[in-house]
N, C-alpha and C positions, 0 to 999 in steps of 0.2 A: 504494500500500500504506500503510495507516495505521500510526501509531507503535505502536498496541497490537498489531497483528499482527506487526510487526517484533520487538517485545519478546518476544512469545510464541514466535516462531521462534528467537530467540536463546536463550531459556530452555530450549526443547526440545533444541536442539543442545547446549547446555551440559550438560544432564542426560544425554544420550546419550554424550557424551565422558567424563563422570564415571563412568557405568556401565561403559563399555568399559575404563576404567582400573582398575576394581575387580573385574571378573569375569574369572577366568582363561579365556583363549580355548581352545576345543577344538582338537584337533590339525588339523582340517580348515579352520580359520578362515584368512582371508587373512593373509599374512605381515606386512602393515602393522599389524594388530591385535596380533599377537605382539610386534612391535618396540615398539609403543606401551606395551603391558603391561610388557614387560621393563624398558624405560627408566624408566617411571613408578614401578616398584617396586624399583629398585636392582639388578636382575639384569643380568648381562652380556648383550651382543648382539654376537656375534663370528662369523666364519666357522668352520665345522667344520674341524678340522685335517686330516681325511681327505678330505672331498669338496668343501669350500669353501662349502657351503650355509649361509646365515645362520641362526643358531640362538640362542635365548635361554636364560639360566640357569633360567628357570621350566620349560623343557622338558627339563631335564637330569635324567633319572631312569632307573634300570635297568628292563628290560623282560623279564619272564618268565625271570629268572635271567641275562640277558645284560647285560654291563657297559656302562655309558654313559660310560666314561672310557678314555683311553689314557695310557701313561706320559708325563710331561712331559719333553721332551728337554733342558730347561735344568737338570735336577737329575740326580744320579747314579742308576743303576739300583738298585732296592730302597729308594729314599727314601720311597716311598709317595705321592709327588706325582703328580697326574694332571690331565689336561685333559679337559673335557667334549666329547662328540661329539654330533652331531645324532640325532634319533629314527630317521631312516632308516638311518643307519650302525649304531645300536644294534640295531635289529630285524634287520639283516643279519648280526649277530654279529661286527662288526669291532672291538668293544671289547676291552680288556685282560682276559685271563683270569688269575686268581690261580693260580699253580702249585700251591699247597697245596690249593685247592679242586679243581682239575683232577685231582690225584693221588688225592684221596679219592673222586671220582666214578668214576675208572677202576679202583679196587680192586674185585675180585670180592667179592660178599657171601658170607660163609661160613656 
């Protein structure tokens, strides 16, 4: 293999790594891509406190009105502090529900 082709291969590999680090991975992408993206952009990469599935801070968002957090057990109830949960737990509705929002949803419309 010539030095030109080695340099070209290294350049292409570097470009792909740079691209992978700047493009937010879709939810179906391999976990390695998610971990690389999270760490290269300063997001957390931790296990979900409910199921243990590794998840990144870039994946932490509410889904169709379902919460992507649970109360943080290190703080007193009502402190407003939460921990992010994975997308699967969010979609399953395992996140924290705000009692005020729940009460408003349950009130009959007059």
